[in-house]
C-alpha positions as CSV (number, residue, x, y, z in Angstrom):
1,M,-1.1,-21.2,-23.1
2,A,-4.3,-22.9,-22.9
3,V,-5.1,-26.6,-22.9
4,T,-8.5,-27.8,-23.7
5,L,-10.2,-29.9,-21.1
6,G,-13.5,-30.9,-22.6
7,L,-16.9,-29.7,-21.9
8,N,-16.1,-26.3,-23.6
9,Y,-13.6,-25.6,-20.9
10,T,-10.0,-24.6,-21.4
11,F,-7.3,-24.7,-18.6
12,V,-5.3,-21.6,-18.6
13,S,-1.5,-22.1,-17.8
14,E,-0.6,-18.4,-18.6
15,F,-2.0,-15.0,-18.7
16,I,-1.6,-11.8,-21.0
17,L,-1.1,-8.6,-19.2
18,I,-2.8,-6.1,-21.7
19,G,-3.1,-3.1,-19.3
20,F,-1.0,-0.5,-21.4
21,S,-1.4,-2.2,-24.8
22,T,-4.3,0.7,-25.4
23,F,-1.6,3.4,-25.2
24,P,1.1,2.3,-27.6
25,H,2.5,5.7,-28.3
26,L,2.7,6.5,-24.7
27,Q,4.5,3.5,-23.5
28,L,7.9,4.8,-23.6
29,M,6.7,8.3,-21.6
30,F,5.0,6.0,-19.3
31,F,8.3,3.8,-18.6
32,L,10.4,6.9,-17.9
33,L,7.6,8.7,-15.8
34,F,7.0,5.6,-13.7
35,L,10.6,4.6,-13.4
36,L,11.4,8.1,-12.0
37,M,8.6,7.7,-9.5
38,Y,9.6,4.2,-8.4
39,L,13.0,5.4,-7.8
40,V,12.0,8.5,-6.0
41,T,9.6,6.1,-3.8
42,L,12.6,3.7,-3.1
43,L,15.2,6.2,-2.2
44,G,12.6,8.2,-0.2
45,N,11.8,5.1,1.8
46,L,15.6,4.1,2.2
47,L,16.5,7.5,3.4
48,I,13.6,7.6,6.0
49,M,14.8,4.1,7.2
50,A,18.5,4.9,7.3
51,T,17.7,8.4,9.3
52,I,15.5,6.6,11.9
53,W,18.1,3.8,12.3
54,S,21.2,6.4,12.6
55,E,19.5,8.7,14.7
56,H,19.0,7.7,18.3
57,S,16.5,10.3,19.0
58,L,14.4,9.0,16.6
59,H,14.2,5.3,18.5
60,T,10.7,6.1,19.4
61,P,7.4,4.0,18.7
62,M,6.1,6.6,16.2
63,Y,9.3,6.2,14.3
64,L,9.5,2.6,14.7
65,F,6.1,2.2,13.0
66,L,7.3,4.7,10.2
67,C,10.1,2.6,9.3
68,A,7.9,-0.6,9.4
69,L,5.9,1.4,7.1
70,S,8.6,2.2,4.6
71,I,9.5,-1.5,4.5
72,S,6.1,-2.7,3.6
73,E,6.0,0.1,1.1
74,I,9.4,-0.9,-0.5
75,F,8.2,-4.6,-0.8
76,Y,4.4,-3.7,-2.1
77,T,6.1,-1.6,-4.9
78,F,8.5,-4.4,-5.7
79,A,5.9,-6.9,-6.2
80,I,4.2,-4.8,-9.0
81,I,6.4,-2.2,-10.6
82,P,9.7,-3.8,-11.8
83,R,7.5,-6.3,-13.8
84,M,5.1,-3.4,-15.1
85,L,8.1,-1.4,-16.1
86,A,9.4,-4.5,-18.0
87,D,6.1,-5.0,-19.7
88,L,6.2,-1.3,-21.0
89,L,9.5,-2.2,-22.8
90,S,8.5,-5.5,-23.9
91,A,6.4,-6.9,-26.8
92,L,5.6,-10.3,-24.7
93,H,3.5,-9.4,-21.8
94,S,2.6,-13.3,-20.8
95,I,2.8,-14.2,-17.2
96,A,2.8,-17.8,-15.9
97,L,-0.2,-18.8,-13.7
98,L,2.3,-19.4,-10.6
99,A,3.9,-15.9,-11.1
100,C,0.7,-14.4,-11.3
101,A,-0.6,-16.1,-8.1
102,S,2.8,-15.0,-6.4
103,Q,2.3,-11.4,-7.5
104,M,-1.3,-11.2,-6.0
105,F,-0.3,-12.7,-3.0
106,F,2.8,-10.3,-2.2
107,S,0.7,-7.1,-3.6
108,F,-2.3,-8.0,-1.0
109,T,0.2,-9.1,1.6
110,F,2.2,-5.9,1.8
111,G,-0.8,-3.8,0.8
112,F,-2.7,-4.7,3.9
113,T,0.3,-4.9,6.2
114,H,0.5,-1.1,5.2
115,S,-3.2,-0.5,6.1
116,F,-2.6,-2.3,9.4
117,L,0.4,-0.2,10.1
118,L,-1.4,3.2,9.6
119,T,-4.1,2.0,12.2
120,V,-1.2,1.0,14.5
121,M,0.2,4.5,13.9
122,G,-3.2,6.1,14.6
123,Y,-3.5,4.2,17.9
124,D,0.2,5.4,18.6
125,R,-0.8,9.1,18.3
126,Y,-4.1,8.5,20.3
127,V,-2.1,7.4,23.2
128,A,0.5,9.8,23.0
129,I,-1.9,12.9,23.0
130,C,-4.9,11.3,25.0
131,H,-2.9,9.2,27.6
132,P,0.8,10.7,27.8
133,L,1.2,9.6,31.2
134,R,0.6,6.1,30.2
135,Y,2.5,6.3,26.9
136,N,5.7,4.4,28.2
137,V,3.8,1.5,29.4
138,L,1.1,1.0,26.8
139,M,3.7,1.6,24.0
140,S,6.7,-0.3,25.4
141,P,9.3,-1.5,23.2
142,R,7.7,-5.3,23.5
143,G,4.2,-4.1,22.9
144,C,5.2,-2.0,19.8
145,A,7.0,-5.0,18.3
146,C,3.8,-7.1,18.9
147,L,2.0,-4.5,17.1
148,V,4.2,-4.4,14.2
149,A,4.3,-8.5,14.0
150,W,0.5,-8.4,14.2
151,S,0.4,-6.2,11.3
152,W,2.8,-8.2,9.0
153,V,0.7,-11.5,10.1
154,G,-2.5,-9.8,9.2
155,G,-1.4,-8.8,5.9
156,S,-0.1,-12.4,5.0
157,F,-3.3,-13.6,6.4
158,M,-5.3,-11.5,3.9
159,G,-2.9,-12.4,1.1
160,T,-3.2,-15.9,1.8
161,V,-7.0,-15.9,1.9
162,V,-7.4,-13.8,-1.3
163,T,-5.2,-15.6,-3.5
164,T,-6.1,-19.0,-2.4
165,A,-9.7,-18.2,-3.0
166,I,-9.0,-16.9,-6.7
167,F,-6.6,-19.4,-7.5
168,N,-8.9,-22.2,-6.6
169,L,-11.0,-21.1,-9.5
170,T,-10.8,-22.5,-12.8
171,F,-9.8,-20.2,-15.7
172,C,-11.3,-21.2,-19.0
173,G,-10.1,-18.6,-21.3
174,P,-9.7,-16.1,-22.9
175,N,-6.2,-15.6,-21.0
176,E,-6.1,-11.7,-21.2
177,I,-5.8,-9.9,-18.1
178,H,-7.1,-6.3,-18.7
179,H,-4.9,-5.0,-16.2
180,F,-1.1,-4.3,-15.8
181,F,-0.7,-6.9,-13.0
182,C,-2.6,-9.7,-11.4
183,H,-5.5,-7.8,-9.8
184,V,-8.6,-9.6,-8.7
185,P,-11.4,-8.0,-10.6
186,P,-9.9,-8.7,-14.0
187,L,-9.1,-12.2,-13.0
188,L,-12.4,-13.1,-11.6
189,K,-13.8,-12.2,-15.3
190,L,-11.9,-15.0,-16.7
191,A,-12.9,-17.4,-14.1
192,C,-15.7,-20.1,-14.8
193,G,-17.7,-22.6,-12.8
194,E,-20.4,-22.4,-10.3
195,N,-18.9,-20.6,-7.5
196,V,-17.5,-17.7,-9.0
197,L,-20.2,-15.6,-7.9
198,E,-19.7,-16.8,-4.4
199,V,-15.9,-16.2,-4.4
200,T,-16.4,-12.8,-5.9
201,R,-18.8,-11.9,-3.2
202,G,-16.7,-13.4,-0.4
203,V,-13.3,-11.7,-1.6
204,G,-15.1,-8.6,-1.8
205,M,-16.6,-8.7,1.6
206,V,-13.3,-9.6,3.1
207,C,-11.3,-6.8,1.6
208,I,-13.8,-4.2,2.3
209,T,-14.4,-5.2,5.8
210,A,-10.8,-4.9,6.6
211,L,-10.3,-1.5,4.8
212,L,-13.5,-0.3,6.6
213,G,-12.3,-1.8,10.0
214,C,-8.9,0.0,9.8
215,F,-10.4,3.3,8.6
216,L,-13.1,3.2,11.4
217,L,-10.5,2.6,14.0
218,I,-8.4,5.5,12.7
219,L,-11.5,7.7,12.5
220,L,-12.0,6.9,16.0
221,S,-8.7,7.3,17.5
222,Y,-8.7,10.8,15.7
223,A,-12.1,11.6,17.2
224,F,-10.5,11.3,20.6
225,I,-7.5,13.1,19.5
226,V,-9.3,16.2,18.2
227,A,-11.6,16.2,21.4
228,T,-8.3,16.2,23.6
229,I,-6.6,18.8,21.4
230,L,-9.6,21.1,21.5
231,K,-9.2,21.1,25.4
232,I,-5.6,22.4,25.3
233,P,-5.9,26.1,26.6
234,S,-3.1,27.8,24.4
235,A,-3.1,27.9,20.6
236,E,0.5,27.0,20.6
237,G,-0.1,23.8,22.6
238,R,-2.9,23.0,20.0
239,H,-0.8,23.6,17.1
240,K,2.2,21.5,18.4
241,A,0.0,18.5,19.5
242,F,-1.8,18.5,15.9
243,S,1.4,18.8,14.1
244,T,2.5,15.5,15.5
245,C,-0.4,13.9,13.6
246,A,-0.3,15.8,10.1
247,S,2.0,13.5,8.2
248,H,-0.2,10.5,9.3
249,L,-3.5,11.9,8.6
250,T,-2.3,13.2,5.2
251,V,-1.0,9.9,4.1
252,V,-4.3,8.1,5.6
253,V,-6.5,10.5,3.4
254,V,-4.5,9.6,0.2
255,H,-4.3,6.1,1.1
256,Y,-7.9,5.6,1.9
257,G,-9.2,8.0,-0.7
258,F,-7.6,5.9,-3.7
259,A,-8.5,2.7,-1.9
260,S,-12.4,3.9,-1.7
261,V,-12.3,4.5,-5.5
262,I,-11.2,1.0,-6.1
263,Y,-13.5,-1.0,-4.0
264,L,-16.4,1.2,-3.3
265,K,-17.0,2.6,-6.8
266,P,-20.3,1.9,-8.3
267,K,-20.9,-0.8,-10.7
268,G,-21.3,0.5,-14.2
269,P,-19.7,0.5,-18.0
270,K,-15.9,0.1,-17.6
271,S,-13.1,0.7,-20.0
272,L,-9.8,-0.9,-19.9
273,E,-8.1,2.8,-20.2
274,G,-10.1,3.9,-17.2
275,D,-9.2,0.8,-15.0
276,T,-5.4,1.0,-16.2
277,L,-5.1,4.7,-15.2
278,M,-7.1,4.0,-11.8
279,G,-4.7,1.2,-10.8
280,I,-1.8,3.6,-11.3
281,T,-3.1,5.6,-8.3
282,Y,-2.9,3.0,-5.7
283,T,0.1,1.1,-7.2
284,V,2.4,4.0,-8.4
285,L,1.0,7.4,-7.0
286,T,0.2,6.7,-3.4
287,P,3.6,4.9,-2.7
288,F,5.3,7.7,-4.4
289,L,3.5,10.5,-2.3
290,S,3.8,8.7,1.2
291,P,7.6,9.2,1.7
292,I,7.5,12.8,0.3
293,I,4.4,13.5,2.7
294,F,6.2,12.1,5.6
295,S,9.6,13.7,5.0
296,L,8.0,17.2,4.3
297,R,5.3,17.3,6.8
298,N,6.9,15.9,9.9
299,K,9.1,18.4,11.1
300,E,11.3,16.4,13.3
301,L,12.0,13.9,10.7
302,K,12.8,16.5,8.0
303,V,15.2,18.5,10.2
304,T,17.0,15.3,11.4
305,M,17.3,14.1,7.6
306,K,18.8,17.5,7.1
307,K,21.2,17.3,9.7
308,A,22.3,13.7,9.2
309,F,22.6,13.7,5.2
310,L,22.9,16.8,3.8
311,N,25.3,18.3,6.3
312,K,27.6,15.3,6.1
313,L,27.5,15.5,2.4
314,F,28.2,19.3,1.9
315,L,29.5,20.7,4.9
316,Q,32.1,18.2,6.0
317,N,35.2,19.7,7.9
318,P,38.5,18.5,6.6
């Protein structure tokens, strides 16, 4: 819906999400595939959380952070995927201005919370390997709770800053968002006014700075970790130390690998199909892979999950 304001400006009160409209014959297949991946994402994260909560041996800082990461991932996917699935089955793809702003706020809040928590997990591994004698002091329950809380506060701050900056702009029409959810780049293309360029640069700088800052802190943590591991005399000791970092490092590579494609890709001709498929990588694929990686690459978690659930399910004694 659009309201004419004069001076060739039209106020947009709702948007049309046309992300998958270029794949009319594949929408049912996409729906089934994304629904399956979303259910696996939800069940995987819930299983991780339930395992950590139920097993006292996993009540350690590393698994507290993993539990918080699973919660942020559930909320992040919930902000985007259910709406996307509904649009794949519907002929009406309209979304109200307030609903669009809400989706952007929650997706950025939980997306950046995820990045901050990955950074905190890198710091946890650094302390555990490089300063094991001070671990209980540096990673006390209160300290861990503060790190998690500040990650959520940081994510909320990023969501507020980005959403406020974007929705203080005037949207003059057309009202078609070339994406399957309310993302910043396609919305900026619909904005008009003298400050659009400044907002575009400001939002881009804030997002890139936050992501690169987190990534550099993780790299710094792992630089010290690798240096410490190489000093361990036995091959078994080096393998054991590195195995505690393998799952986290794999998720970091996947997370920042796809994020870099989005935020650091060179400017050039873009297609709706390319933007849509690229968006799937960080909204569907990355959250789908994360619980699988942590479940398979973390030996202690994998063994505990098997003992806690599969044995109870199939090997219960009468």
